[in-house]
C-alpha positions as CSV (number, residue, x, y, z in Angstrom):
1,M,70.7,4.2,53.4
2,D,68.5,3.1,50.5
3,D,65.9,1.5,52.8
4,T,62.6,2.9,51.7
5,R,60.2,1.3,54.1
6,P,57.5,3.7,55.3
7,V,58.2,5.5,58.5
8,P,55.6,4.6,61.2
9,D,53.2,7.5,61.9
10,R,54.7,8.5,65.3
11,D,56.3,11.7,66.4
12,E,60.0,11.9,67.0
13,A,59.7,12.2,70.8
14,T,57.6,9.0,70.9
15,L,60.0,7.2,68.7
16,L,63.0,8.3,70.8
17,R,61.3,7.1,74.0
18,A,60.5,3.8,72.4
19,A,64.0,3.4,71.0
20,R,65.4,3.9,74.5
21,R,63.3,1.0,75.7
22,G,64.9,-1.1,73.0
23,D,62.3,-0.9,70.2
24,Q,64.4,-1.5,67.1
25,D,61.6,-0.4,64.8
26,A,61.4,3.0,66.5
27,F,65.2,3.4,66.0
28,A,64.8,2.4,62.4
29,A,62.1,5.0,62.0
30,L,64.4,7.6,63.5
31,Y,67.1,6.6,61.0
32,Q,64.6,6.9,58.1
33,L,63.6,10.3,59.3
34,H,67.2,11.7,59.5
35,A,69.7,9.6,57.6
36,K,69.2,11.3,54.2
37,A,69.8,14.8,55.7
38,I,72.9,13.6,57.6
39,H,74.3,11.8,54.6
40,S,73.6,14.9,52.4
41,L,75.4,17.2,54.9
42,V,78.5,15.0,55.0
43,L,78.5,14.4,51.3
44,R,78.3,18.2,50.7
45,L,81.2,18.8,53.1
46,S,83.5,15.9,52.1
47,G,82.6,15.4,48.5
48,S,82.9,11.7,49.0
49,V,80.1,9.2,49.0
50,D,82.1,6.6,50.9
51,T,83.0,9.1,53.6
52,A,79.3,10.2,53.8
53,D,78.2,6.6,54.1
54,D,80.7,5.8,56.8
55,I,80.1,8.9,58.9
56,T,76.3,8.6,58.6
57,Q,76.5,5.0,59.9
58,D,78.9,6.1,62.7
59,T,76.6,9.0,63.6
60,F,73.6,6.6,64.1
61,L,75.7,4.1,66.0
62,K,76.8,6.9,68.3
63,A,73.1,8.0,68.6
64,M,72.2,4.4,69.7
65,R,74.9,4.5,72.4
66,F,73.7,7.9,73.6
67,L,70.0,7.2,73.6
68,P,69.6,7.4,77.3
69,G,71.2,10.9,77.4
70,L,69.2,12.4,74.5
71,R,66.2,14.5,75.6
72,A,63.0,13.5,73.9
73,E,61.6,17.0,74.0
74,L,64.5,18.4,71.9
75,P,64.8,17.8,68.1
76,L,67.2,15.0,67.3
77,R,68.4,16.3,63.9
78,P,70.6,19.2,65.2
79,W,72.4,16.8,67.5
80,L,72.9,14.3,64.7
81,K,74.2,17.1,62.4
82,R,76.6,18.3,65.0
83,T,77.8,14.8,65.7
84,A,78.3,14.1,62.0
85,S,80.1,17.4,61.4
86,N,82.4,16.7,64.4
87,A,83.2,13.2,63.1
88,L,84.1,14.6,59.7
89,I,86.3,17.4,61.3
90,D,88.1,14.7,63.3
91,Q,88.7,12.7,60.1
92,F,90.0,15.9,58.4
93,R,92.3,16.6,61.3
94,R,93.8,13.1,61.3
95,Q,94.5,13.6,57.5
96,W,95.9,17.1,58.0
97,R,98.4,15.9,60.6
98,A,99.9,13.7,57.9
99,M,100.1,16.5,55.3
100,P,100.6,20.3,55.4
101,L,97.7,22.7,54.8
102,P,97.7,24.0,51.3
103,D,99.1,27.5,50.7
104,D,97.3,30.2,48.7
105,D,98.7,29.0,45.4
106,V,97.3,25.5,45.8
107,I,93.9,27.0,46.7
108,A,94.0,29.2,43.7
109,D,94.9,26.2,41.4
110,A,91.9,24.2,42.8
111,A,89.6,26.7,41.1
112,A,91.5,26.8,37.7
113,M,88.8,24.7,35.9
114,P,85.6,26.8,36.0
115,E,82.5,25.4,34.4
116,P,80.1,27.9,32.7
117,N,76.9,28.5,34.7
118,A,78.1,26.4,37.6
119,E,75.6,25.8,40.5
120,I,76.5,26.7,44.0
121,A,77.2,23.0,44.8
122,G,79.6,22.8,42.0
123,L,81.4,25.9,43.1
124,L,81.7,24.5,46.7
125,R,83.2,21.3,45.3
126,R,86.0,23.4,43.8
127,L,87.1,24.4,47.3
128,P,89.5,22.2,49.1
129,P,87.8,20.1,51.8
130,L,88.9,22.4,54.7
131,A,87.7,25.5,53.1
132,R,84.4,23.9,51.9
133,T,83.8,22.6,55.4
134,L,84.4,26.0,57.1
135,V,82.2,27.8,54.5
136,W,79.3,25.3,55.0
137,L,79.5,25.1,58.8
138,H,79.7,28.9,59.2
139,L,77.2,30.1,56.6
140,M,74.7,27.2,56.4
141,E,75.0,25.6,59.9
142,G,75.5,28.8,61.8
143,W,78.8,27.9,63.6
144,S,80.6,30.9,64.9
145,H,84.3,31.6,64.3
146,K,84.9,30.8,68.0
147,E,83.2,27.4,67.6
148,L,85.1,26.6,64.4
149,A,88.4,27.7,66.0
150,A,87.8,25.6,69.0
151,R,86.7,22.5,67.1
152,F,89.6,22.7,64.6
153,G,92.2,23.5,67.3
154,H,93.1,26.9,65.8
155,S,92.5,30.6,66.5
156,E,89.5,32.6,65.5
157,S,91.6,34.6,63.2
158,W,92.6,31.3,61.4
159,S,88.9,30.5,60.9
160,K,88.3,34.1,59.6
161,S,91.3,33.9,57.3
162,V,90.4,30.5,55.7
163,L,86.8,31.6,55.3
164,S,87.8,34.9,53.8
165,R,90.1,33.2,51.2
166,A,87.4,30.7,50.4
167,L,84.7,33.3,49.9
168,T,87.1,35.4,47.7
169,Q,87.7,32.3,45.6
170,L,84.0,31.7,45.3
171,R,83.4,35.3,44.2
172,A,86.1,35.0,41.6
173,D,84.7,31.7,40.3
174,L,81.2,33.3,40.1
175,S,82.6,36.3,38.2
176,D,84.5,34.0,35.8
177,N,81.2,32.3,35.0
178,E,79.3,35.4,34.2
179,I,78.6,35.9,30.5
180,S,79.3,39.4,29.2
181,P,76.6,41.2,27.2
182,D,78.9,41.5,24.2
183,A,79.4,37.7,23.9
């Protein structure tokens, strides 16, 4: 992930075609083009550097296996982001089977330590991983409630409910951080 060699000056479609033919430098260049964005997405969703490292690596290993099926004329990053998001969701689902989902009291307790003037990223980190993932995928990645419900194995109303509670919590956290004019 920390490899900072310069990326060859070739477009993504050319790199993808070369990687399909076994050109390891072309695949390394594709990695350099996209790894930071994939790692950032998973880190933002999971809050864990180790998880982000693992899923980023797994995503590119999967890309290597699926090279023949990837269309060179389409951008690679959306496919990589979807693959990484799905891998993280699968990991969350395995963890959630072992423990019950938090109830409203636990979600409220997670935001009990507000920081003044918190940034959006800090606010998102206060959400439990499930809520943070749904907020990010819905609002930033554009996933519909239908897609979220299908991917998580729940109903659309479940997705809407979790998202609504998370947004309510974020609004409350934001209002707690506002400084009154009398202060």
